[in-house]
N, CA, C, O and CB atoms as a CASP TS submission, in Angstrom:
PFRMAT TS
TARGET T0000
AUTHOR 0000-0000-0000
METHOD Language model
MODEL 1
PARENT N/A
ATOM      1  N   MET     1    -114.297-198.232-216.990  1.00  0.00           N
ATOM      2  CA  MET     1    -114.969-197.029-216.528  1.00  0.00           C
ATOM      3  C   MET     1    -113.952-195.982-216.069  1.00  0.00           C
ATOM      4  O   MET     1    -114.102-194.796-216.361  1.00  0.00           O
ATOM      5  CB  MET     1    -115.941-197.364-215.393  1.00  0.00           C
ATOM      6  N   ALA     2    -112.941-196.416-215.364  1.00  0.00           N
ATOM      7  CA  ALA     2    -111.925-195.479-214.888  1.00  0.00           C
ATOM      8  C   ALA     2    -111.199-194.828-216.063  1.00  0.00           C
ATOM      9  O   ALA     2    -110.811-193.662-215.998  1.00  0.00           O
ATOM     10  CB  ALA     2    -110.918-196.194-213.972  1.00  0.00           C
ATOM     11  N   GLU     3    -111.022-195.598-217.138  1.00  0.00           N
ATOM     12  CA  GLU     3    -110.357-195.042-218.326  1.00  0.00           C
ATOM     13  C   GLU     3    -111.218-193.939-218.955  1.00  0.00           C
ATOM     14  O   GLU     3    -110.712-192.910-219.402  1.00  0.00           O
ATOM     15  CB  GLU     3    -110.073-196.164-219.368  1.00  0.00           C
ATOM     16  N   PHE     4    -112.519-194.182-218.974  1.00  0.00           N
ATOM     17  CA  PHE     4    -113.431-193.159-219.509  1.00  0.00           C
ATOM     18  C   PHE     4    -113.380-191.896-218.659  1.00  0.00           C
ATOM     19  O   PHE     4    -113.309-190.792-219.200  1.00  0.00           O
ATOM     20  CB  PHE     4    -114.876-193.697-219.570  1.00  0.00           C
ATOM     21  N   LEU     5    -113.414-192.041-217.334  1.00  0.00           N
ATOM     22  CA  LEU     5    -113.407-190.884-216.448  1.00  0.00           C
ATOM     23  C   LEU     5    -112.088-190.116-216.492  1.00  0.00           C
ATOM     24  O   LEU     5    -112.070-188.897-216.327  1.00  0.00           O
ATOM     25  CB  LEU     5    -113.690-191.324-215.034  1.00  0.00           C
ATOM     26  N   SER     6    -110.984-190.833-216.716  1.00  0.00           N
ATOM     27  CA  SER     6    -109.695-190.138-216.784  1.00  0.00           C
ATOM     28  C   SER     6    -109.500-189.441-218.124  1.00  0.00           C
ATOM     29  O   SER     6    -108.689-188.520-218.225  1.00  0.00           O
ATOM     30  CB  SER     6    -108.553-191.119-216.543  1.00  0.00           C
ATOM     31  N   MET     7    -110.226-189.861-219.148  1.00  0.00           N
ATOM     32  CA  MET     7    -110.206-189.263-220.479  1.00  0.00           C
ATOM     33  C   MET     7    -108.790-189.042-220.987  1.00  0.00           C
ATOM     34  O   MET     7    -108.443-187.959-221.457  1.00  0.00           O
ATOM     35  CB  MET     7    -110.954-187.951-220.469  1.00  0.00           C
ATOM     36  N   GLY     8    -107.994-190.070-220.887  1.00  0.00           N
ATOM     37  CA  GLY     8    -106.623-189.996-221.407  1.00  0.00           C
ATOM     38  C   GLY     8    -105.760-189.009-220.646  1.00  0.00           C
ATOM     39  O   GLY     8    -104.830-188.442-221.219  1.00  0.00           O
ATOM     40  N   GLY     9    -106.037-188.792-219.395  1.00  0.00           N
ATOM     41  CA  GLY     9    -105.259-187.875-218.574  1.00  0.00           C
ATOM     42  C   GLY     9    -105.838-186.473-218.500  1.00  0.00           C
ATOM     43  O   GLY     9    -105.344-185.642-217.738  1.00  0.00           O
ATOM     44  N   TYR    10    -106.869-186.199-219.273  1.00  0.00           N
ATOM     45  CA  TYR    10    -107.465-184.867-219.289  1.00  0.00           C
ATOM     46  C   TYR    10    -108.738-184.764-218.453  1.00  0.00           C
ATOM     47  O   TYR    10    -109.375-183.710-218.422  1.00  0.00           O
ATOM     48  CB  TYR    10    -107.765-184.467-220.702  1.00  0.00           C
ATOM     49  N   GLY    11    -109.107-185.830-217.789  1.00  0.00           N
ATOM     50  CA  GLY    11    -110.328-185.837-216.991  1.00  0.00           C
ATOM     51  C   GLY    11    -110.327-184.794-215.887  1.00  0.00           C
ATOM     52  O   GLY    11    -111.381-184.266-215.530  1.00  0.00           O
ATOM     53  N   ALA    12    -109.147-184.490-215.340  1.00  0.00           N
ATOM     54  CA  ALA    12    -109.050-183.490-214.277  1.00  0.00           C
ATOM     55  C   ALA    12    -109.441-182.099-214.780  1.00  0.00           C
ATOM     56  O   ALA    12    -109.816-181.236-213.986  1.00  0.00           O
ATOM     57  CB  ALA    12    -107.630-183.462-213.707  1.00  0.00           C
ATOM     58  N   TYR    13    -109.356-181.881-216.066  1.00  0.00           N
ATOM     59  CA  TYR    13    -109.739-180.601-216.650  1.00  0.00           C
ATOM     60  C   TYR    13    -111.157-180.633-217.222  1.00  0.00           C
ATOM     61  O   TYR    13    -111.893-179.648-217.156  1.00  0.00           O
ATOM     62  CB  TYR    13    -108.751-180.212-217.739  1.00  0.00           C
ATOM     63  N   VAL    14    -111.522-181.787-217.784  1.00  0.00           N
ATOM     64  CA  VAL    14    -112.799-181.889-218.479  1.00  0.00           C
ATOM     65  C   VAL    14    -113.965-181.906-217.502  1.00  0.00           C
ATOM     66  O   VAL    14    -114.912-181.140-217.678  1.00  0.00           O
ATOM     67  CB  VAL    14    -112.829-183.137-219.346  1.00  0.00           C
ATOM     68  N   TRP    15    -113.930-182.749-216.483  1.00  0.00           N
ATOM     69  CA  TRP    15    -115.076-182.895-215.590  1.00  0.00           C
ATOM     70  C   TRP    15    -115.374-181.639-214.785  1.00  0.00           C
ATOM     71  O   TRP    15    -116.547-181.293-214.643  1.00  0.00           O
ATOM     72  CB  TRP    15    -114.843-184.039-214.655  1.00  0.00           C
ATOM     73  N   PRO    16    -114.372-180.932-214.246  1.00  0.00           N
ATOM     74  CA  PRO    16    -114.702-179.661-213.585  1.00  0.00           C
ATOM     75  C   PRO    16    -115.289-178.626-214.558  1.00  0.00           C
ATOM     76  O   PRO    16    -116.134-177.815-214.178  1.00  0.00           O
ATOM     77  CB  PRO    16    -113.452-179.084-212.919  1.00  0.00           C
ATOM     78  N   SER    17    -114.833-178.667-215.809  1.00  0.00           N
ATOM     79  CA  SER    17    -115.391-177.752-216.808  1.00  0.00           C
ATOM     80  C   SER    17    -116.856-178.059-217.057  1.00  0.00           C
ATOM     81  O   SER    17    -117.676-177.145-217.144  1.00  0.00           O
ATOM     82  CB  SER    17    -114.603-177.838-218.123  1.00  0.00           C
ATOM     83  N   TYR    18    -117.193-179.335-217.172  1.00  0.00           N
ATOM     84  CA  TYR    18    -118.598-179.726-217.328  1.00  0.00           C
ATOM     85  C   TYR    18    -119.423-179.294-216.117  1.00  0.00           C
ATOM     86  O   TYR    18    -120.533-178.782-216.264  1.00  0.00           O
ATOM     87  CB  TYR    18    -118.712-181.247-217.529  1.00  0.00           C
ATOM     88  N   GLY    19    -118.873-179.505-214.921  1.00  0.00           N
ATOM     89  CA  GLY    19    -119.591-179.130-213.697  1.00  0.00           C
ATOM     90  C   GLY    19    -119.823-177.634-213.604  1.00  0.00           C
ATOM     91  O   GLY    19    -120.922-177.191-213.269  1.00  0.00           O
ATOM     92  N   LEU    20    -118.783-176.846-213.901  1.00  0.00           N
ATOM     93  CA  LEU    20    -118.916-175.393-213.855  1.00  0.00           C
ATOM     94  C   LEU    20    -119.923-174.906-214.896  1.00  0.00           C
ATOM     95  O   LEU    20    -120.720-174.009-214.623  1.00  0.00           O
ATOM     96  CB  LEU    20    -117.552-174.723-214.081  1.00  0.00           C
ATOM     97  N   THR    21    -119.884-175.492-216.071  1.00  0.00           N
ATOM     98  CA  THR    21    -120.842-175.121-217.112  1.00  0.00           C
ATOM     99  C   THR    21    -122.264-175.441-216.670  1.00  0.00           C
ATOM    100  O   THR    21    -123.168-174.632-216.880  1.00  0.00           O
ATOM    101  CB  THR    21    -120.519-175.847-218.430  1.00  0.00           C
ATOM    102  N   ALA    22    -122.478-176.597-216.065  1.00  0.00           N
ATOM    103  CA  ALA    22    -123.810-176.970-215.599  1.00  0.00           C
ATOM    104  C   ALA    22    -124.308-176.003-214.524  1.00  0.00           C
ATOM    105  O   ALA    22    -125.476-175.612-214.531  1.00  0.00           O
ATOM    106  CB  ALA    22    -123.800-178.405-215.056  1.00  0.00           C
ATOM    107  N   VAL    23    -123.428-175.619-213.607  1.00  0.00           N
ATOM    108  CA  VAL    23    -123.816-174.680-212.544  1.00  0.00           C
ATOM    109  C   VAL    23    -124.192-173.330-213.150  1.00  0.00           C
ATOM    110  O   VAL    23    -125.203-172.740-212.767  1.00  0.00           O
ATOM    111  CB  VAL    23    -122.665-174.507-211.513  1.00  0.00           C
ATOM    112  N   ILE    24    -123.392-172.839-214.089  1.00  0.00           N
ATOM    113  CA  ILE    24    -123.676-171.557-214.720  1.00  0.00           C
ATOM    114  C   ILE    24    -125.001-171.607-215.473  1.00  0.00           C
ATOM    115  O   ILE    24    -125.781-170.655-215.415  1.00  0.00           O
ATOM    116  CB  ILE    24    -122.541-171.165-215.670  1.00  0.00           C
ATOM    117  N   MET    25    -125.263-172.704-216.178  1.00  0.00           N
ATOM    118  CA  MET    25    -126.523-172.829-216.921  1.00  0.00           C
ATOM    119  C   MET    25    -127.721-172.835-215.974  1.00  0.00           C
ATOM    120  O   MET    25    -128.751-172.239-216.288  1.00  0.00           O
ATOM    121  CB  MET    25    -126.520-174.110-217.774  1.00  0.00           C
ATOM    122  N   VAL    26    -127.607-173.491-214.827  1.00  0.00           N
ATOM    123  CA  VAL    26    -128.701-173.519-213.854  1.00  0.00           C
ATOM    124  C   VAL    26    -128.922-172.117-213.276  1.00  0.00           C
ATOM    125  O   VAL    26    -130.065-171.689-213.112  1.00  0.00           O
ATOM    126  CB  VAL    26    -128.399-174.536-212.716  1.00  0.00           C
ATOM    127  N   VAL    27    -127.838-171.404-212.969  1.00  0.00           N
ATOM    128  CA  VAL    27    -127.964-170.043-212.438  1.00  0.00           C
ATOM    129  C   VAL    27    -128.625-169.139-213.469  1.00  0.00           C
ATOM    130  O   VAL    27    -129.496-168.342-213.121  1.00  0.00           O
ATOM    131  CB  VAL    27    -126.581-169.479-212.038  1.00  0.00           C
ATOM    132  N   LEU    28    -128.222-169.252-214.737  1.00  0.00           N
ATOM    133  CA  LEU    28    -128.849-168.453-215.790  1.00  0.00           C
ATOM    134  C   LEU    28    -130.333-168.768-215.934  1.00  0.00           C
ATOM    135  O   LEU    28    -131.140-167.860-216.133  1.00  0.00           O
ATOM    136  CB  LEU    28    -128.143-168.687-217.116  1.00  0.00           C
ATOM    137  N   LEU    29    -130.697-170.031-215.836  1.00  0.00           N
ATOM    138  CA  LEU    29    -132.098-170.422-215.910  1.00  0.00           C
ATOM    139  C   LEU    29    -132.895-169.802-214.772  1.00  0.00           C
ATOM    140  O   LEU    29    -133.976-169.253-214.989  1.00  0.00           O
ATOM    141  CB  LEU    29    -132.231-171.943-215.881  1.00  0.00           C
ATOM    142  N   ILE    30    -132.363-169.890-213.565  1.00  0.00           N
ATOM    143  CA  ILE    30    -133.064-169.353-212.389  1.00  0.00           C
ATOM    144  C   ILE    30    -133.225-167.840-212.497  1.00  0.00           C
ATOM    145  O   ILE    30    -134.308-167.313-212.245  1.00  0.00           O
ATOM    146  CB  ILE    30    -132.304-169.712-211.096  1.00  0.00           C
ATOM    147  N   THR    31    -132.149-167.136-212.871  1.00  0.00           N
ATOM    148  CA  THR    31    -132.251-165.673-212.966  1.00  0.00           C
ATOM    149  C   THR    31    -133.182-165.260-214.103  1.00  0.00           C
ATOM    150  O   THR    31    -133.888-164.259-213.984  1.00  0.00           O
ATOM    151  CB  THR    31    -130.861-165.050-213.174  1.00  0.00           C
ATOM    152  N   SER    32    -133.194-166.007-215.191  1.00  0.00           N
ATOM    153  CA  SER    32    -134.106-165.693-216.300  1.00  0.00           C
ATOM    154  C   SER    32    -135.560-165.887-215.884  1.00  0.00           C
ATOM    155  O   SER    32    -136.413-165.061-216.208  1.00  0.00           O
ATOM    156  CB  SER    32    -133.788-166.570-217.524  1.00  0.00           C
ATOM    157  N   LEU    33    -135.845-166.962-215.175  1.00  0.00           N
ATOM    158  CA  LEU    33    -137.219-167.205-214.729  1.00  0.00           C
ATOM    159  C   LEU    33    -137.668-166.167-213.713  1.00  0.00           C
ATOM    160  O   LEU    33    -138.825-165.745-213.726  1.00  0.00           O
ATOM    161  CB  LEU    33    -137.342-168.602-214.130  1.00  0.00           C
ATOM    162  N   ARG    34    -136.763-165.751-212.834  1.00  0.00           N
ATOM    163  CA  ARG    34    -137.106-164.698-211.875  1.00  0.00           C
ATOM    164  C   ARG    34    -137.373-163.382-212.593  1.00  0.00           C
ATOM    165  O   ARG    34    -138.319-162.670-212.255  1.00  0.00           O
ATOM    166  CB  ARG    34    -135.980-164.518-210.842  1.00  0.00           C
ATOM    167  N   GLY    35    -136.549-163.059-213.577  1.00  0.00           N
ATOM    168  CA  GLY    35    -136.756-161.836-214.351  1.00  0.00           C
ATOM    169  C   GLY    35    -138.071-161.874-215.108  1.00  0.00           C
ATOM    170  O   GLY    35    -138.772-160.865-215.188  1.00  0.00           O
ATOM    171  N   LEU    36    -138.410-163.029-215.664  1.00  0.00           N
ATOM    172  CA  LEU    36    -139.680-163.183-216.374  1.00  0.00           C
ATOM    173  C   LEU    36    -140.849-162.965-215.423  1.00  0.00           C
ATOM    174  O   LEU    36    -141.816-162.284-215.765  1.00  0.00           O
ATOM    175  CB  LEU    36    -139.774-164.575-217.026  1.00  0.00           C
ATOM    176  N   LYS    37    -140.759-163.539-214.240  1.00  0.00           N
ATOM    177  CA  LYS    37    -141.834-163.385-213.257  1.00  0.00           C
ATOM    178  C   LYS    37    -141.994-161.918-212.861  1.00  0.00           C
ATOM    179  O   LYS    37    -143.117-161.427-212.741  1.00  0.00           O
ATOM    180  CB  LYS    37    -141.552-164.246-212.008  1.00  0.00           C
ATOM    181  N   THR    38    -140.884-161.221-212.659  1.00  0.00           N
ATOM    182  CA  THR    38    -140.929-159.807-212.301  1.00  0.00           C
ATOM    183  C   THR    38    -141.528-158.977-213.433  1.00  0.00           C
ATOM    184  O   THR    38    -142.362-158.103-213.199  1.00  0.00           O
ATOM    185  CB  THR    38    -139.525-159.298-211.958  1.00  0.00           C
ATOM    186  N   THR    39    -141.097-159.258-214.654  1.00  0.00           N
ATOM    187  CA  THR    39    -141.600-158.519-215.806  1.00  0.00           C
ATOM    188  C   THR    39    -143.087-158.760-216.013  1.00  0.00           C
ATOM    189  O   THR    39    -143.833-157.827-216.308  1.00  0.00           O
ATOM    190  CB  THR    39    -140.831-158.905-217.060  1.00  0.00           C
ATOM    191  N   GLU    40    -143.520-160.000-215.863  1.00  0.00           N
ATOM    192  CA  GLU    40    -144.944-160.299-216.021  1.00  0.00           C
ATOM    193  C   GLU    40    -145.779-159.614-214.953  1.00  0.00           C
ATOM    194  O   GLU    40    -146.859-159.104-215.250  1.00  0.00           O
ATOM    195  CB  GLU    40    -145.179-161.803-215.975  1.00  0.00           C
ATOM    196  N   SER    41    -145.298-159.594-213.711  1.00  0.00           N
ATOM    197  CA  SER    41    -146.067-158.935-212.656  1.00  0.00           C
ATOM    198  C   SER    41    -146.118-157.422-212.886  1.00  0.00           C
ATOM    199  O   SER    41    -147.145-156.794-212.631  1.00  0.00           O
ATOM    200  CB  SER    41    -145.458-159.245-211.274  1.00  0.00           C
ATOM    201  N   THR    42    -145.021-156.836-213.363  1.00  0.00           N
ATOM    202  CA  THR    42    -145.020-155.409-213.687  1.00  0.00           C
ATOM    203  C   THR    42    -145.991-155.123-214.823  1.00  0.00           C
ATOM    204  O   THR    42    -146.733-154.142-214.773  1.00  0.00           O
ATOM    205  CB  THR    42    -143.603-154.937-214.065  1.00  0.00           C
ATOM    206  N   PHE    43    -145.994-155.966-215.839  1.00  0.00           N
ATOM    207  CA  PHE    43    -146.908-155.799-216.965  1.00  0.00           C
ATOM    208  C   PHE    43    -148.358-155.888-216.508  1.00  0.00           C
ATOM    209  O   PHE    43    -149.182-155.065-216.906  1.00  0.00           O
ATOM    210  CB  PHE    43    -146.629-156.852-218.040  1.00  0.00           C
ATOM    211  N   GLN    44    -148.675-156.868-215.683  1.00  0.00           N
ATOM    212  CA  GLN    44    -150.053-157.013-215.193  1.00  0.00           C
ATOM    213  C   GLN    44    -150.462-155.817-214.349  1.00  0.00           C
ATOM    214  O   GLN    44    -151.601-155.358-214.435  1.00  0.00           O
ATOM    215  CB  GLN    44    -150.201-158.303-214.376  1.00  0.00           C
ATOM    216  N   ARG    45    -149.542-155.305-213.532  1.00  0.00           N
ATOM    217  CA  ARG    45    -149.846-154.138-212.702  1.00  0.00           C
ATOM    218  C   ARG    45    -150.107-152.918-213.574  1.00  0.00           C
ATOM    219  O   ARG    45    -151.069-152.187-213.340  1.00  0.00           O
ATOM    220  CB  ARG    45    -148.694-153.853-211.722  1.00  0.00           C
ATOM    221  N   LEU    46    -149.260-152.690-214.578  1.00  0.00           N
ATOM    222  CA  LEU    46    -149.446-151.547-215.468  1.00  0.00           C
ATOM    223  C   LEU    46    -150.724-151.684-216.288  1.00  0.00           C
ATOM    224  O   LEU    46    -151.424-150.700-216.527  1.00  0.00           O
ATOM    225  CB  LEU    46    -148.244-151.397-216.395  1.00  0.00           C
ATOM    226  N   LYS    47    -151.020-152.896-216.712  1.00  0.00           N
ATOM    227  CA  LYS    47    -152.239-153.138-217.482  1.00  0.00           C
ATOM    228  C   LYS    47    -153.473-152.837-216.625  1.00  0.00           C
ATOM    229  O   LYS    47    -154.453-152.280-217.118  1.00  0.00           O
ATOM    230  CB  LYS    47    -152.279-154.600-217.993  1.00  0.00           C
ATOM    231  N   ALA    48    -153.420-153.204-215.351  1.00  0.00           N
ATOM    232  CA  ALA    48    -154.548-152.948-214.457  1.00  0.00           C
ATOM    233  C   ALA    48    -154.689-151.449-214.178  1.00  0.00           C
ATOM    234  O   ALA    48    -155.805-150.951-214.032  1.00  0.00           O
ATOM    235  CB  ALA    48    -154.375-153.724-213.136  1.00  0.00           C
ATOM    236  N   GLU    49    -153.566-150.728-214.102  1.00  0.00           N
ATOM    237  CA  GLU    49    -153.615-149.292-213.822  1.00  0.00           C
ATOM    238  C   GLU    49    -154.164-148.503-215.007  1.00  0.00           C
ATOM    239  O   GLU    49    -154.907-147.540-214.821  1.00  0.00           O
ATOM    240  CB  GLU    49    -152.225-148.780-213.458  1.00  0.00           C
ATOM    241  N   THR    50    -153.803-148.904-216.217  1.00  0.00           N
ATOM    242  CA  THR    50    -154.197-148.115-217.388  1.00  0.00           C
ATOM    243  C   THR    50    -155.510-148.559-217.987  1.00  0.00           C
ATOM    244  O   THR    50    -156.126-147.789-218.724  1.00  0.00           O
ATOM    245  CB  THR    50    -153.133-148.186-218.435  1.00  0.00           C
ATOM    246  N   GLY    51    -155.950-149.725-217.714  1.00  0.00           N
ATOM    247  CA  GLY    51    -157.196-150.222-218.279  1.00  0.00           C
ATOM    248  C   GLY    51    -156.974-150.808-219.659  1.00  0.00           C
ATOM    249  O   GLY    51    -155.883-150.702-220.221  1.00  0.00           O
ATOM    250  N   PRO    52    -158.000-151.421-220.199  1.00  0.00           N
ATOM    251  CA  PRO    52    -157.839-152.051-221.512  1.00  0.00           C
ATOM    252  C   PRO    52    -157.741-151.005-222.610  1.00  0.00           C
ATOM    253  O   PRO    52    -158.350-149.938-222.522  1.00  0.00           O
ATOM    254  CB  PRO    52    -159.003-153.004-221.799  1.00  0.00           C
ATOM    255  N   ARG    53    -156.977-151.315-223.638  1.00  0.00           N
ATOM    256  CA  ARG    53    -156.858-150.428-224.791  1.00  0.00           C
ATOM    257  C   ARG    53    -157.937-150.763-225.796  1.00  0.00           C
ATOM    258  O   ARG    53    -158.235-151.929-226.055  1.00  0.00           O
ATOM    259  CB  ARG    53    -155.463-150.536-225.438  1.00  0.00           C
ATOM    260  N   THR    54    -158.515-149.715-226.356  1.00  0.00           N
ATOM    261  CA  THR    54    -159.507-149.935-227.400  1.00  0.00           C
ATOM    262  C   THR    54    -158.932-149.398-228.697  1.00  0.00           C
ATOM    263  O   THR    54    -158.331-148.324-228.705  1.00  0.00           O
ATOM    264  CB  THR    54    -160.875-149.250-227.056  1.00  0.00           C
ATOM    265  N   PRO    55    -159.101-150.117-229.782  1.00  0.00           N
ATOM    266  CA  PRO    55    -158.560-149.631-231.053  1.00  0.00           C
ATOM    267  C   PRO    55    -159.324-148.409-231.518  1.00  0.00           C
ATOM    268  O   PRO    55    -160.540-148.321-231.351  1.00  0.00           O
ATOM    269  CB  PRO    55    -158.613-150.728-232.124  1.00  0.00           C
ATOM    270  N   ARG    56    -158.607-147.474-232.099  1.00  0.00           N
ATOM    271  CA  ARG    56    -159.237-146.260-232.603  1.00  0.00           C
ATOM    272  C   ARG    56    -159.681-146.473-234.039  1.00  0.00           C
ATOM    273  O   ARG    56    -159.036-147.182-234.812  1.00  0.00           O
ATOM    274  CB  ARG    56    -158.275-145.058-232.504  1.00  0.00           C
ATOM    275  N   ALA    57    -160.784-145.849-234.373  1.00  0.00           N
ATOM    276  CA  ALA    57    -161.254-145.876-235.761  1.00  0.00           C
ATOM    277  C   ALA    57    -160.392-144.906-236.553  1.00  0.00           C
ATOM    278  O   ALA    57    -160.033-143.851-236.029  1.00  0.00           O
ATOM    279  CB  ALA    57    -162.785-145.502-235.868  1.00  0.00           C
ATOM    280  N   PRO    58    -160.052-145.219-237.776  1.00  0.00           N
ATOM    281  CA  PRO    58    -159.241-144.287-238.569  1.00  0.00           C
ATOM    282  C   PRO    58    -160.009-143.000-238.823  1.00  0.00           C
ATOM    283  O   PRO    58    -161.225-143.011-239.014  1.00  0.00           O
ATOM    284  CB  PRO    58    -158.821-144.928-239.906  1.00  0.00           C
ATOM    285  N   SER    59    -159.274-141.885-238.823  1.00  0.00           N
ATOM    286  CA  SER    59    -159.944-140.602-239.051  1.00  0.00           C
ATOM    287  C   SER    59    -160.355-140.501-240.514  1.00  0.00           C
ATOM    288  O   SER    59    -159.851-141.228-241.370  1.00  0.00           O
ATOM    289  CB  SER    59    -159.023-139.411-238.657  1.00  0.00           C
ATOM    290  N   SER    60    -161.275-139.589-240.778  1.00  0.00           N
ATOM    291  CA  SER    60    -161.779-139.451-242.150  1.00  0.00           C
ATOM    292  C   SER    60    -160.690-138.939-243.082  1.00  0.00           C
ATOM    293  O   SER    60    -160.702-139.269-244.268  1.00  0.00           O
ATOM    294  CB  SER    60    -162.987-138.505-242.187  1.00  0.00           C
ATOM    295  N   GLU    61    -159.736-138.132-242.574  1.00  0.00           N
ATOM    296  CA  GLU    61    -158.636-137.642-243.408  1.00  0.00           C
ATOM    297  C   GLU    61    -157.783-138.795-243.918  1.00  0.00           C
ATOM    298  O   GLU    61    -157.437-138.847-245.098  1.00  0.00           O
ATOM    299  CB  GLU    61    -157.768-136.653-242.624  1.00  0.00           C
ATOM    300  N   ASN    62    -157.445-139.717-243.022  1.00  0.00           N
ATOM    301  CA  ASN    62    -156.599-140.838-243.406  1.00  0.00           C
ATOM    302  C   ASN    62    -157.290-141.745-244.415  1.00  0.00           C
ATOM    303  O   ASN    62    -156.643-142.248-245.334  1.00  0.00           O
ATOM    304  CB  ASN    62    -156.201-141.637-242.181  1.00  0.00           C
ATOM    305  N   THR    63    -158.563-141.957-244.263  1.00  0.00           N
ATOM    306  CA  THR    63    -159.262-142.848-245.187  1.00  0.00           C
ATOM    307  C   THR    63    -159.425-142.200-246.551  1.00  0.00           C
ATOM    308  O   THR    63    -159.379-142.892-247.568  1.00  0.00           O
ATOM    309  CB  THR    63    -160.627-143.237-244.626  1.00  0.00           C
ATOM    310  N   GLU    64    -159.619-140.855-246.595  1.00  0.00           N
ATOM    311  CA  GLU    64    -159.725-140.177-247.880  1.00  0.00           C
ATOM    312  C   GLU    64    -158.405-140.197-248.620  1.00  0.00           C
ATOM    313  O   GLU    64    -158.377-140.430-249.829  1.00  0.00           O
ATOM    314  CB  GLU    64    -160.191-138.747-247.688  1.00  0.00           C
ATOM    315  N   GLU    65    -157.303-139.956-247.913  1.00  0.00           N
ATOM    316  CA  GLU    65    -155.981-139.983-248.536  1.00  0.00           C
ATOM    317  C   GLU    65    -155.671-141.370-249.071  1.00  0.00           C
ATOM    318  O   GLU    65    -155.118-141.510-250.162  1.00  0.00           O
ATOM    319  CB  GLU    65    -154.902-139.549-247.537  1.00  0.00           C
ATOM    320  N   ALA    66    -156.024-142.393-248.311  1.00  0.00           N
ATOM    321  CA  ALA    66    -155.754-143.756-248.740  1.00  0.00           C
ATOM    322  C   ALA    66    -156.599-144.095-249.966  1.00  0.00           C
ATOM    323  O   ALA    66    -156.144-144.818-250.852  1.00  0.00           O
ATOM    324  CB  ALA    66    -156.032-144.750-247.598  1.00  0.00           C
ATOM    325  N   ALA    67    -157.829-143.576-250.019  1.00  0.00           N
ATOM    326  CA  ALA    67    -158.705-143.848-251.165  1.00  0.00           C
ATOM    327  C   ALA    67    -158.199-143.141-252.413  1.00  0.00           C
ATOM    328  O   ALA    67    -158.313-143.671-253.518  1.00  0.00           O
ATOM    329  CB  ALA    67    -160.144-143.410-250.860  1.00  0.00           C
ATOM    330  N   ASN    68    -157.639-141.943-252.240  1.00  0.00           N
ATOM    331  CA  ASN    68    -157.128-141.187-253.384  1.00  0.00           C
ATOM    332  C   ASN    68    -155.740-141.616-253.806  1.00  0.00           C
ATOM    333  O   ASN    68    -155.267-141.235-254.877  1.00  0.00           O
ATOM    334  CB  ASN    68    -157.116-139.726-253.067  1.00  0.00           C
ATOM    335  N   GLY    69    -155.089-142.399-252.981  1.00  0.00           N
ATOM    336  CA  GLY    69    -153.734-142.833-253.291  1.00  0.00           C
ATOM    337  C   GLY    69    -152.684-141.816-252.905  1.00  0.00           C
ATOM    338  O   GLY    69    -151.512-141.978-253.245  1.00  0.00           O
ATOM    339  N   ASP    70    -153.083-140.767-252.197  1.00  0.00           N
ATOM    340  CA  ASP    70    -152.127-139.758-251.731  1.00  0.00           C
ATOM    341  C   ASP    70    -151.420-140.267-250.502  1.00  0.00           C
ATOM    342  O   ASP    70    -152.024-140.889-249.628  1.00  0.00           O
ATOM    343  CB  ASP    70    -152.829-138.416-251.432  1.00  0.00           C
ATOM    344  N   GLU    71    -150.124-139.994-250.445  1.00  0.00           N
ATOM    345  CA  GLU    71    -149.353-140.372-249.253  1.00  0.00           C
ATOM    346  C   GLU    71    -148.816-139.126-248.626  1.00  0.00           C
ATOM    347  O   GLU    71    -148.346-138.228-249.325  1.00  0.00           O
ATOM    348  CB  GLU    71    -148.202-141.352-249.594  1.00  0.00           C
ATOM    349  N   ALA    72    -148.875-139.050-247.315  1.00  0.00           N
ATOM    350  CA  ALA    72    -148.393-137.867-246.607  1.00  0.00           C
ATOM    351  C   ALA    72    -146.927-137.992-246.320  1.00  0.00           C
ATOM    352  O   ALA    72    -146.335-137.090-245.726  1.00  0.00           O
ATOM    353  CB  ALA    72    -149.162-137.652-245.314  1.00  0.00           C
TER
END
């Protein structure tokens, strides 16, 4: 086991690198989840302020052009 942990003399470099990488990955996960929560709450607030969107019916000009094959 000690031979595995020493990794041929490079264990002093390898294990701290693994630890630092793990810490950075956890910090990135936490900040990403916090950002997601903030973005979702902002989206819900804006959605509540503006109300639901209703799709618009196409205007008669657009449908006639599409039927004739004319492109604007």
